[in-house]
C-alpha positions as CSV (number, residue, x, y, z in Angstrom):
1,X,-47.4,-48.1,0.2
2,X,-49.5,-45.4,1.9
3,X,-48.6,-42.1,3.2
4,X,-51.5,-39.8,5.0
5,X,-51.7,-36.0,5.2
6,X,-54.4,-33.9,6.7
7,X,-56.3,-31.3,4.5
8,X,-57.9,-28.3,6.4
9,X,-60.6,-26.0,5.3
10,X,-60.0,-22.4,4.2
11,X,-56.4,-22.5,3.0
12,X,-55.1,-25.8,2.9
13,X,-57.6,-27.1,0.3
14,X,-56.3,-24.5,-2.3
15,X,-53.0,-26.3,-2.4
16,X,-54.8,-29.5,-3.5
17,X,-57.2,-27.4,-5.9
18,X,-54.2,-25.4,-7.5
19,X,-51.3,-27.9,-7.2
20,X,-52.3,-31.6,-6.6
21,X,-55.2,-31.5,-9.1
22,X,-52.7,-30.0,-11.8
23,X,-50.2,-32.7,-11.6
24,X,-48.5,-31.5,-8.4
25,X,-47.6,-28.2,-10.6
26,X,-48.9,-24.7,-10.4
27,X,-52.1,-24.1,-12.1
28,X,-52.0,-20.7,-13.9
29,X,-53.8,-17.8,-12.1
30,X,-57.2,-17.0,-13.5
31,X,-57.4,-20.1,-15.6
32,X,-60.0,-22.7,-15.0
33,X,-58.9,-25.8,-13.7
34,X,-60.4,-27.9,-16.3
35,X,-59.1,-26.0,-19.1
36,X,-55.4,-26.0,-17.6
37,X,-55.7,-29.9,-17.3
38,X,-56.6,-30.3,-20.9
39,X,-53.9,-27.9,-22.1
40,X,-51.4,-29.7,-20.0
41,X,-52.4,-33.1,-21.1
42,X,-53.3,-34.2,-17.6
43,X,-56.1,-36.6,-16.4
44,X,-58.8,-35.0,-14.3
45,X,-59.7,-36.1,-10.9
46,X,-62.5,-38.6,-10.5
47,X,-65.1,-39.2,-7.7
48,X,-64.9,-42.6,-5.9
49,X,-66.8,-44.2,-2.8
50,X,-70.1,-45.6,-2.0
51,X,-71.2,-42.1,-0.5
52,X,-71.7,-40.5,-3.8
53,X,-75.2,-41.1,-4.4
54,X,-76.1,-39.1,-1.3
55,X,-74.5,-36.1,-3.0
56,X,-75.8,-36.6,-6.4
57,X,-72.6,-37.9,-7.9
58,X,-71.5,-41.1,-9.5
59,X,-68.3,-43.0,-9.5
60,X,-65.8,-42.0,-12.1
61,X,-67.4,-38.6,-12.6
62,X,-65.0,-35.7,-13.2
63,X,-64.0,-33.4,-10.1
64,X,-64.6,-29.9,-10.9
65,X,-62.9,-26.7,-9.4
66,X,-66.1,-25.5,-7.9
67,X,-66.9,-28.7,-6.3
68,X,-63.4,-28.9,-4.7
69,X,-64.1,-25.4,-3.3
70,X,-67.5,-26.3,-2.0
71,X,-66.8,-29.7,-0.6
72,X,-63.1,-29.5,0.8
73,X,-63.1,-25.7,1.3
74,X,-66.5,-25.0,2.9
75,X,-67.9,-28.4,3.8
76,X,-70.9,-28.0,1.7
77,X,-72.9,-29.9,-0.9
78,X,-71.1,-30.2,-4.3
79,X,-74.3,-28.8,-5.9
80,X,-74.7,-26.1,-3.3
81,X,-75.3,-23.2,-5.8
82,X,-78.3,-25.0,-7.3
83,X,-79.7,-26.0,-4.0
84,X,-79.3,-22.4,-2.6
85,X,-81.1,-21.0,-5.5
86,X,-83.9,-23.3,-5.2
87,X,-84.3,-22.6,-1.6
88,X,-84.3,-18.8,-2.1
89,X,-87.0,-19.3,-4.5
90,X,-89.1,-21.2,-2.1
91,X,-88.8,-18.1,0.2
92,X,-86.1,-19.2,2.6
93,X,-83.7,-16.5,3.9
94,X,-80.1,-16.5,2.7
95,X,-78.8,-17.9,5.9
96,X,-81.3,-20.9,5.8
97,X,-80.7,-21.6,2.2
98,X,-77.0,-21.8,3.1
99,X,-77.4,-23.9,6.1
100,X,-79.4,-26.4,3.9
101,X,-76.2,-27.0,1.8
102,X,-73.9,-27.6,4.7
103,X,-72.8,-31.2,5.3
104,X,-72.7,-31.5,9.2
105,X,-71.4,-28.9,11.4
106,X,-70.8,-25.6,9.7
107,X,-67.0,-24.6,9.2
108,X,-67.7,-21.0,10.9
109,X,-69.2,-22.7,13.9
110,X,-66.1,-24.7,14.5
111,X,-63.8,-21.7,13.9
112,X,-65.7,-19.7,16.4
113,X,-64.6,-22.4,19.0
114,X,-61.1,-21.5,17.9
115,X,-60.6,-24.9,16.5
116,X,-59.2,-25.9,12.9
117,X,-61.7,-27.7,11.1
118,X,-60.3,-30.9,9.1
119,X,-61.8,-30.9,5.6
120,X,-60.3,-34.3,4.5
121,X,-57.6,-36.8,4.8
122,X,-55.1,-37.3,1.9
123,X,-54.3,-40.9,1.2
124,X,-51.4,-41.3,-1.1
125,X,-51.1,-44.8,-2.7
126,X,-48.0,-45.6,-4.6
127,X,-46.4,-48.7,-6.1
128,X,-43.1,-50.3,-5.3
129,X,-40.0,-49.0,-7.2
130,X,-39.6,-52.1,-9.3
131,X,-43.2,-51.9,-10.6
132,X,-42.7,-48.1,-11.3
133,X,-39.6,-48.9,-13.4
134,X,-41.6,-51.6,-15.3
135,X,-44.4,-49.3,-15.7
136,X,-42.3,-46.5,-17.1
137,X,-39.9,-48.5,-19.3
138,X,-42.5,-51.5,-20.5
139,X,-44.6,-51.5,-23.6
140,X,-48.1,-50.3,-23.7
141,X,-49.6,-53.7,-22.7
142,X,-47.3,-53.4,-19.6
143,X,-48.0,-50.1,-18.5
144,X,-51.8,-50.7,-19.0
145,X,-51.6,-54.0,-16.9
146,X,-49.9,-52.0,-14.1
147,X,-52.1,-49.0,-14.2
148,X,-55.3,-51.2,-14.2
149,X,-53.9,-53.2,-11.3
150,X,-53.1,-49.9,-9.4
151,X,-56.5,-48.7,-9.9
152,X,-58.2,-52.0,-8.8
153,X,-55.8,-52.1,-5.8
154,X,-57.0,-48.5,-4.6
155,X,-60.7,-49.6,-5.1
156,X,-59.9,-52.7,-3.0
157,X,-58.4,-50.6,-0.3
158,X,-61.4,-48.2,-0.1
159,X,-63.8,-51.0,0.0
160,X,-61.9,-52.6,2.9
161,X,-61.9,-49.2,4.7
162,X,-65.7,-48.8,4.2
163,X,-66.4,-52.3,5.2
164,X,-64.2,-52.7,8.2
165,X,-62.6,-49.5,9.4
166,X,-64.6,-46.3,8.8
167,X,-66.8,-45.2,11.6
168,X,-68.5,-41.9,12.4
169,X,-68.6,-40.4,16.0
170,X,-70.4,-37.8,17.9
171,X,-71.1,-36.8,21.6
172,X,-67.4,-36.6,22.0
173,X,-66.8,-40.0,20.7
174,X,-69.2,-41.7,23.1
175,X,-71.5,-42.8,20.3
176,X,-70.4,-44.3,17.2
177,X,-71.7,-45.9,14.1
178,X,-70.3,-47.7,11.0
179,X,-69.8,-45.5,7.9
180,X,-69.7,-47.9,5.0
181,X,-70.0,-45.0,2.4
182,X,-67.0,-42.8,1.9
183,X,-66.7,-39.8,-0.5
184,X,-63.3,-39.7,-2.2
185,X,-61.8,-37.4,-4.9
186,X,-58.8,-39.1,-6.6
187,X,-56.1,-37.4,-8.6
188,X,-53.4,-39.5,-10.5
189,X,-49.8,-38.5,-10.9
190,X,-47.2,-39.9,-13.1
191,X,-43.8,-38.5,-11.7
192,X,-42.1,-37.1,-8.7
193,X,-40.7,-33.5,-8.6
194,X,-37.6,-34.2,-10.3
195,X,-39.7,-35.5,-13.4
196,X,-38.7,-39.0,-12.9
197,X,-41.6,-41.9,-13.0
198,X,-43.6,-42.4,-9.7
199,X,-47.0,-43.8,-10.2
200,X,-49.3,-42.6,-7.5
201,X,-52.7,-41.4,-6.6
202,X,-53.7,-38.6,-4.1
203,X,-57.1,-39.7,-2.5
204,X,-58.8,-37.1,-0.7
205,X,-61.2,-38.7,1.7
206,X,-63.9,-36.2,2.8
207,X,-64.1,-35.8,6.6
208,X,-68.0,-36.3,6.4
209,X,-70.0,-39.3,6.3
210,X,-73.6,-40.2,6.9
211,X,-75.2,-41.5,9.9
212,X,-78.1,-44.1,9.6
213,X,-80.6,-41.4,10.1
214,X,-79.1,-39.3,7.1
215,X,-77.3,-36.7,9.2
216,X,-73.6,-35.9,8.3
217,X,-70.9,-36.2,11.0
218,X,-67.3,-36.3,11.1
219,X,-65.2,-39.4,10.5
220,X,-63.3,-41.2,13.4
221,X,-59.9,-40.4,11.7
222,X,-58.1,-41.9,14.7
223,X,-59.2,-45.3,13.4
224,X,-58.1,-44.4,9.8
225,X,-54.6,-43.6,11.1
226,X,-54.4,-46.6,13.1
227,X,-55.2,-49.0,10.1
228,X,-53.0,-47.2,7.5
229,X,-50.4,-49.9,7.8
230,X,-53.0,-52.6,7.3
231,X,-54.3,-50.7,4.2
232,X,-50.9,-50.2,2.8
233,X,-50.2,-53.9,3.0
234,X,-53.5,-54.7,1.4
235,X,-52.6,-52.4,-1.5
236,X,-49.1,-53.7,-2.1
237,X,-50.6,-57.4,-1.9
238,X,-53.4,-56.7,-4.2
239,X,-51.5,-54.8,-6.8
240,X,-48.4,-56.9,-6.9
241,X,-50.4,-60.2,-7.1
242,X,-52.4,-59.0,-10.1
243,X,-49.4,-57.9,-12.0
244,X,-47.5,-61.0,-11.3
245,X,-50.2,-63.2,-12.3
246,X,-51.2,-61.3,-15.5
247,X,-47.4,-60.8,-16.7
248,X,-45.9,-64.1,-15.3
249,X,-43.7,-62.3,-12.7
250,X,-42.5,-63.0,-9.2
251,X,-41.2,-61.0,-6.3
252,X,-38.0,-61.0,-4.3
253,X,-37.1,-59.3,-1.1
254,X,-34.8,-56.2,-1.3
255,X,-33.2,-54.9,1.9
256,X,-33.4,-51.2,1.9
257,X,-32.1,-50.5,5.4
258,X,-29.9,-53.1,7.1
259,X,-31.8,-54.9,10.0
260,X,-35.3,-53.7,8.8
261,X,-38.0,-55.4,7.1
262,X,-37.1,-55.9,3.2
263,X,-39.3,-54.6,0.4
264,X,-40.9,-57.1,-1.8
265,X,-39.7,-56.1,-5.5
266,X,-40.2,-57.5,-9.0
267,X,-37.6,-60.2,-9.7
268,X,-35.4,-59.1,-12.6
269,X,-35.3,-55.4,-12.2
270,X,-31.9,-54.6,-11.0
271,X,-31.0,-52.2,-8.3
272,X,-29.3,-49.8,-10.7
273,X,-32.9,-49.3,-12.3
274,X,-34.4,-48.6,-9.1
275,X,-31.6,-46.1,-8.1
276,X,-32.2,-44.3,-11.5
277,X,-35.8,-43.9,-10.8
278,X,-35.4,-43.1,-7.1
279,X,-33.6,-39.9,-7.6
280,X,-34.5,-38.3,-4.2
281,X,-33.5,-41.2,-2.0
282,X,-29.8,-40.2,-1.8
283,X,-30.5,-36.5,-1.1
284,X,-33.0,-37.8,1.8
285,X,-30.3,-40.0,3.3
286,X,-27.8,-37.5,3.3
287,X,-29.9,-35.0,4.9
288,X,-31.3,-37.7,7.3
289,X,-27.7,-38.4,8.6
290,X,-27.1,-34.7,9.7
291,X,-30.7,-34.4,11.2
292,X,-30.0,-37.6,13.2
293,X,-26.7,-36.5,14.4
294,X,-28.5,-33.3,16.0
295,X,-30.9,-35.6,17.4
296,X,-28.3,-37.5,19.2
297,X,-26.4,-34.4,20.4
298,X,-29.7,-33.1,21.9
299,X,-31.2,-36.4,23.3
300,X,-28.0,-38.4,23.9
301,X,-29.4,-41.5,22.2
302,X,-30.4,-42.6,18.9
303,X,-34.1,-42.2,17.7
304,X,-36.6,-45.1,18.1
305,X,-39.0,-46.4,15.3
306,X,-41.3,-43.7,15.5
307,X,-38.5,-41.0,15.8
308,X,-37.0,-42.4,12.7
309,X,-40.1,-42.1,10.7
310,X,-40.4,-38.3,12.0
311,X,-36.8,-37.5,11.0
312,X,-37.3,-39.0,7.7
313,X,-40.4,-37.1,7.1
314,X,-38.4,-34.0,8.1
315,X,-35.5,-34.9,5.8
316,X,-37.8,-35.4,2.9
317,X,-39.4,-31.8,3.4
318,X,-36.1,-30.2,3.7
319,X,-34.8,-31.8,0.3
320,X,-38.1,-31.2,-1.4
321,X,-37.5,-29.4,-4.8
322,X,-39.9,-26.7,-6.2
323,X,-42.9,-27.5,-8.1
324,X,-42.3,-28.1,-11.9
325,X,-44.4,-27.7,-14.8
326,X,-46.6,-30.9,-15.5
327,X,-46.2,-32.7,-18.8
328,X,-48.4,-35.3,-20.4
329,X,-47.8,-38.9,-19.9
330,X,-46.7,-39.8,-23.6
331,X,-44.0,-37.0,-23.2
332,X,-42.9,-38.3,-19.9
333,X,-42.6,-42.0,-21.1
334,X,-40.5,-40.9,-24.1
335,X,-38.3,-38.9,-22.0
336,X,-37.8,-41.7,-19.3
337,X,-37.0,-44.4,-22.0
338,X,-34.4,-42.0,-23.6
339,X,-32.9,-41.3,-20.3
340,X,-32.6,-45.0,-19.3
341,X,-31.3,-46.0,-22.7
342,X,-28.6,-43.4,-22.5
343,X,-27.6,-44.7,-19.1
344,X,-28.1,-48.4,-19.5
345,X,-28.1,-49.1,-23.2
346,X,-31.0,-50.1,-25.5
347,X,-30.6,-53.8,-25.1
348,X,-31.0,-53.5,-21.3
349,X,-34.2,-51.4,-21.6
350,X,-35.8,-53.4,-24.3
351,X,-35.1,-56.8,-22.6
352,X,-36.3,-55.6,-19.2
353,X,-39.7,-57.4,-19.4
354,X,-38.2,-60.7,-20.8
355,X,-35.6,-60.8,-18.0
356,X,-38.4,-60.4,-15.3
357,X,-40.5,-63.0,-16.9
358,X,-37.4,-65.5,-17.0
359,X,-36.8,-64.7,-13.2
360,X,-40.3,-65.1,-12.4
361,X,-40.6,-68.4,-14.2
362,X,-37.6,-69.8,-12.4
363,X,-39.1,-68.8,-9.0
364,X,-42.6,-70.0,-9.9
365,X,-41.2,-73.3,-10.9
366,X,-39.7,-73.6,-7.4
367,X,-42.4,-72.0,-5.3
368,X,-45.9,-73.7,-5.4
369,X,-49.1,-71.9,-4.3
370,X,-49.2,-73.5,-0.9
371,X,-49.6,-71.9,2.5
372,X,-49.2,-73.9,5.7
373,X,-51.9,-71.9,7.8
374,X,-50.7,-73.3,11.0
375,X,-47.1,-72.2,10.5
376,X,-48.2,-68.7,9.0
377,X,-50.2,-68.2,12.3
378,X,-47.1,-69.1,14.4
379,X,-44.8,-66.7,12.3
380,X,-47.3,-63.7,12.3
381,X,-47.9,-64.1,16.0
382,X,-44.2,-64.5,17.0
383,X,-43.1,-61.6,14.7
384,X,-45.8,-59.1,15.8
385,X,-45.2,-60.0,19.4
386,X,-41.4,-59.6,19.3
387,X,-41.7,-56.1,17.6
388,X,-44.4,-54.8,19.5
389,X,-45.0,-57.0,22.7
390,X,-48.6,-56.0,22.8
391,X,-50.8,-55.6,19.7
392,X,-54.3,-55.5,18.2
393,X,-55.9,-57.3,15.3
394,X,-54.8,-54.7,12.7
395,X,-51.2,-55.4,13.5
396,X,-51.8,-59.1,13.0
397,X,-53.7,-58.6,9.9
398,X,-50.8,-56.4,8.4
399,X,-48.3,-59.0,9.3
400,X,-50.5,-61.8,7.8
401,X,-50.8,-59.9,4.4
402,X,-46.9,-59.4,4.5
403,X,-46.4,-63.1,5.1
404,X,-48.7,-64.0,2.1
405,X,-46.6,-61.7,0.0
406,X,-43.3,-63.1,1.1
407,X,-44.3,-66.7,1.1
408,X,-46.3,-66.8,-2.3
409,X,-43.9,-64.6,-4.1
410,X,-46.7,-63.2,-6.3
411,X,-49.0,-66.1,-6.6
412,X,-52.6,-65.6,-6.4
413,X,-54.5,-66.8,-3.1
414,X,-58.1,-67.4,-2.1
415,X,-60.1,-64.3,-0.8
416,X,-60.0,-64.1,2.8
417,X,-57.0,-66.0,3.6
418,X,-55.3,-63.0,5.4
419,X,-58.2,-62.7,7.6
420,X,-58.3,-66.4,8.1
421,X,-54.5,-66.4,9.2
422,X,-55.0,-63.4,11.4
423,X,-57.9,-65.0,13.3
424,X,-56.0,-68.2,13.8
425,X,-53.0,-66.4,15.1
426,X,-55.1,-64.4,17.8
427,X,-57.2,-67.4,18.7
428,X,-54.3,-70.0,19.1
429,X,-51.4,-67.8,20.2
430,X,-52.9,-64.5,21.5
431,X,-53.8,-63.6,25.0
432,X,-56.3,-60.8,25.6
433,X,-55.3,-58.1,27.7
434,X,-58.3,-55.8,27.4
435,X,-61.0,-56.4,30.2
436,X,-64.4,-54.8,29.4
437,X,-65.4,-52.8,32.4
438,X,-69.0,-52.5,33.7
439,X,-70.7,-49.3,32.9
440,X,-68.3,-48.4,30.0
441,X,-68.6,-48.9,26.2
442,X,-67.7,-52.5,25.1
443,X,-64.6,-52.1,23.0
444,X,-64.8,-53.2,19.3
445,X,-63.2,-56.4,18.4
446,X,-60.5,-54.6,16.5
447,X,-59.8,-52.4,19.5
448,X,-58.8,-55.2,21.8
449,X,-55.3,-55.6,23.0
450,X,-53.5,-58.7,22.9
451,X,-50.0,-60.4,24.0
452,X,-48.4,-63.7,23.5
453,X,-46.6,-66.3,25.8
454,X,-43.6,-67.0,23.7
455,X,-40.2,-66.7,25.1
456,X,-38.7,-63.3,24.5
457,X,-35.5,-63.5,22.4
458,X,-32.4,-62.3,23.5
459,X,-30.3,-59.7,21.7
460,X,-27.1,-60.5,19.6
461,X,-24.6,-58.6,17.9
462,X,-24.1,-58.6,14.1
463,X,-20.7,-58.1,12.7
464,X,-20.2,-54.9,10.7
465,X,-19.0,-54.7,7.1
466,X,-16.9,-52.3,5.1
467,X,-15.1,-51.2,8.3
468,X,-18.2,-50.5,10.4
469,X,-18.3,-51.5,13.9
470,X,-20.7,-54.3,15.0
471,X,-24.3,-53.3,15.8
472,X,-27.1,-54.7,17.9
473,X,-29.7,-56.8,16.2
474,X,-33.0,-55.0,15.6
475,X,-36.4,-56.1,16.8
476,X,-37.3,-57.3,13.3
477,X,-34.2,-59.5,13.1
478,X,-34.9,-61.0,16.6
479,X,-38.6,-61.5,15.5
480,X,-37.5,-63.4,12.3
481,X,-35.4,-65.6,14.4
482,X,-37.8,-66.3,17.0
483,X,-40.5,-67.1,14.3
484,X,-38.1,-69.7,12.7
485,X,-37.2,-71.2,15.9
486,X,-41.0,-71.9,16.8
487,X,-41.6,-73.0,13.2
488,X,-38.7,-75.6,13.3
489,X,-39.9,-76.8,16.8
490,X,-43.3,-77.3,15.5
491,X,-41.9,-79.3,12.4
492,X,-39.7,-81.4,14.7
493,X,-42.7,-82.0,17.2
494,X,-44.9,-83.2,14.3
495,X,-42.3,-85.8,13.4
496,X,-41.2,-86.8,16.8
497,X,-42.6,-90.0,18.6
498,X,-45.1,-89.2,21.4
499,X,-42.5,-89.9,24.2
500,X,-40.1,-87.4,22.7
501,X,-42.6,-84.8,22.3
502,X,-43.6,-85.1,26.0
503,X,-40.1,-84.1,26.9
504,X,-40.4,-80.8,24.8
505,X,-40.4,-77.5,26.7
506,X,-43.9,-76.5,27.7
507,X,-44.2,-73.3,25.4
508,X,-42.9,-75.3,22.4
509,X,-45.1,-78.3,23.0
510,X,-48.3,-76.1,23.6
511,X,-47.6,-74.2,20.2
512,X,-46.8,-77.6,18.5
513,X,-50.0,-79.2,19.9
514,X,-52.1,-76.2,18.8
515,X,-50.6,-76.3,15.2
516,X,-51.1,-80.0,15.1
517,X,-54.6,-79.9,16.3
518,X,-55.3,-77.3,13.7
519,X,-54.2,-79.8,10.9
520,X,-56.6,-82.3,12.5
521,X,-59.4,-79.8,12.8
522,X,-59.2,-78.6,9.3
523,X,-59.9,-81.6,7.3
524,X,-61.3,-81.6,3.8
525,X,-63.9,-79.2,4.4
526,X,-61.7,-76.2,5.7
527,X,-62.1,-72.9,3.9
528,X,-58.3,-72.7,3.5
529,X,-56.5,-76.1,3.3
530,X,-52.9,-76.4,4.1
531,X,-51.8,-77.3,0.4
532,X,-54.2,-75.7,-1.9
533,X,-55.5,-75.9,-4.5
534,X,-53.8,-79.4,-5.3
535,X,-53.6,-80.8,-2.0
536,X,-52.8,-84.5,-1.7
537,X,-54.8,-85.9,1.3
538,X,-52.8,-88.9,1.6
539,X,-49.7,-87.0,2.6
540,X,-48.6,-87.8,6.3
541,X,-47.8,-84.8,8.5
542,X,-44.1,-85.5,8.4
543,X,-44.4,-85.3,4.5
544,X,-46.5,-82.2,4.6
545,X,-44.3,-80.5,7.0
546,X,-41.4,-81.3,4.8
547,X,-43.1,-80.1,1.6
548,X,-44.1,-76.7,3.2
549,X,-40.6,-76.4,4.6
550,X,-39.1,-76.9,1.0
551,X,-41.6,-74.6,-0.3
552,X,-40.8,-71.8,1.9
553,X,-37.0,-72.2,1.5
554,X,-37.3,-72.6,-2.4
555,X,-37.6,-69.1,-3.3
556,X,-34.2,-68.3,-4.9
557,X,-31.9,-68.5,-1.9
558,X,-29.1,-67.3,-3.9
559,X,-30.8,-63.8,-4.1
560,X,-30.9,-63.6,-0.5
561,X,-27.2,-63.5,0.1
562,X,-25.9,-60.7,2.3
563,X,-29.1,-59.8,4.1
564,X,-28.8,-59.3,7.8
565,X,-31.5,-61.7,8.5
566,X,-29.1,-64.5,6.9
567,X,-27.7,-66.7,9.7
568,X,-24.3,-66.2,7.8
569,X,-24.2,-62.5,9.1
570,X,-25.0,-63.3,12.7
571,X,-22.4,-62.6,15.5
572,X,-22.4,-66.4,16.3
573,X,-20.7,-67.6,13.3
574,X,-17.0,-68.5,13.5
575,X,-16.2,-65.8,10.7
576,X,-17.8,-63.0,12.5
577,X,-16.5,-64.1,15.9
578,X,-12.9,-63.9,14.5
579,X,-13.7,-60.5,12.7
580,X,-15.0,-59.0,15.9
581,X,-12.3,-60.4,18.0
582,X,-9.8,-58.8,15.7
583,X,-11.6,-55.4,15.8
584,X,-11.8,-55.7,19.7
585,X,-7.9,-56.2,19.9
586,X,-7.2,-53.2,17.6
587,X,-9.5,-51.0,19.8
588,X,-7.9,-52.4,23.0
589,X,-4.5,-51.6,21.6
590,X,-5.3,-48.1,20.8
591,X,-7.0,-47.6,24.0
592,X,-3.7,-48.8,25.9
593,X,-1.5,-46.8,23.6
594,X,-3.5,-43.5,24.3
595,X,-3.7,-44.3,28.1
596,X,0.0,-44.9,28.3
597,X,0.7,-41.7,26.4
598,X,-1.4,-39.7,28.8
599,X,0.4,-41.1,31.6
600,X,3.7,-40.1,30.4
601,X,2.8,-36.5,29.9
602,X,0.9,-36.2,33.1
603,X,3.3,-34.9,35.8
604,X,3.9,-37.1,38.8
605,X,1.8,-36.1,41.8
606,X,3.4,-36.0,45.2
607,X,1.8,-38.3,47.7
608,X,1.1,-37.0,51.1
609,X,4.0,-37.6,53.7
610,X,1.5,-38.5,56.5
611,X,-0.1,-41.6,55.0
612,X,2.0,-43.0,52.1
613,X,-0.2,-46.4,52.2
614,X,-3.2,-44.6,51.4
615,X,-2.0,-43.5,48.0
616,X,-0.8,-47.0,47.2
617,X,-4.1,-48.6,48.2
618,X,-6.1,-46.1,46.0
619,X,-3.8,-46.6,43.0
620,X,-4.2,-50.2,43.3
621,X,-8.0,-49.9,43.3
622,X,-7.9,-47.7,40.3
623,X,-5.7,-50.2,38.4
624,X,-8.1,-53.0,39.3
625,X,-11.1,-51.0,37.9
626,X,-9.4,-50.4,34.6
627,X,-8.4,-53.9,34.3
628,X,-12.0,-54.9,35.1
629,X,-13.3,-52.6,32.6
630,X,-10.9,-54.0,30.1
631,X,-11.9,-57.6,30.6
632,X,-15.6,-56.6,30.5
């Protein structure tokens, strides 16, 4: 998972130099950062990215306090002091020597225009809660494997950003160029502000990159923000896959918020352990409830998806505790283990990894490393279309990575399979909306807008539990239902005779035909076969569809009970219909009782003597309106 924050020059960088670089604590005043890190047992920050050679730096080199001040505080070369002395010795003036060390536009010039210069963008990459628990309570080999996977996943995300996303722009955005060389300072943290485990890295991405001619310009931060979700899914997919393959584990879905997308967690890590490590979640949820009530009172409606994210950030900031004194990792691990043993017992803590391996072995025995790319493309396109209606390639790519994580359950897959699924979803099920206009800059392929021609799924109600009233289905739930309906129609079309297939609806028949053609087009030379790596070419389409269907449904269905995406929780089931009917009868009875009580207390009104029929006609209309509303 990834969260993003802006780092401004002048003052904001000091927060990172004195706090983030010091384990999210408070670096003692007038004490060098390096000495303070050594005294506290904290790892120093390191430089990353392909843009380091242009600044005379190497990957893995320690980030010093002076370098942070020069690079992120002043927008200058990390070795500006030496360069400035050499230019002064050569006869340059102080202003000329200083200008020679500036990366791009000087900060002072930007401030003279009454603008706030953006120094860097802080990408915070953190693992799922179950991986954090396993890392905190596991043995030395386990935490080394998880930390190594964490480091490699961060490297993978940075390489993808450099290759596919990062661009520099100038002339008010009218001119652009690829920027395959970023400059990043990474700082590792081991705990949250409550002292409980939270493995995460702060990656400060410098807002300066080189153009092909060697000059330094600002990054196109809008593109970075647009691709944050795709980068987060790539990090989660890369890290989870490496840990599961190395330790023999598997993943299961955990529904955090009813109706929203589940989080893929390590099988065998119980909810009680996740709650033990996630100390701030309950406080944030309590604060979020009050903030949401204020939002409803002000706007008269519930917040949307973007509004929920904003209110969640607000609640997290309101409940954020003060900074603490950082501690070395060895001391933290000992304290975490003692706390877990006192709460859950030594047997449960010591047997955590074995339980995870046993659960992973059971899942891996039932889920083979196979992906039906045709059904994957349908699933990805249907979900993104239902959730967003219009979308770009980055949305499809993020959903393709989620599909691999949910389908393979931690199994490894060939490199590039996520791009392969995304491209086929756009090519076969997407309809381009962006029309290039003459005289304007041609949009990049990842900036094109698409939609799909699938049928829009209708809403339904989901019965409430624990005395809660029914709620309307979320877009994600409707997206899952639409995707499953299309996949089932394609499976039926694959096995149906030609005459029956001709009678299918046009949209379903078209999707099925495209999926069927996809199987014939792949052949044995396709880069990603349907059943890899042990694909049996002798299987018929019906046998292959049945095998894939069994594979996708085999991932421990008993662990999925109670999810709102489960058909057993839908409003259409007889149990939930009866429950809703009983709830409605009780509500109607209370409403009638209140209405009768108010009618008895209300004094009788005298009708006008001139027109007695008018009052009778008006009363009849009112009664009919109440009855109609009650029936509705």
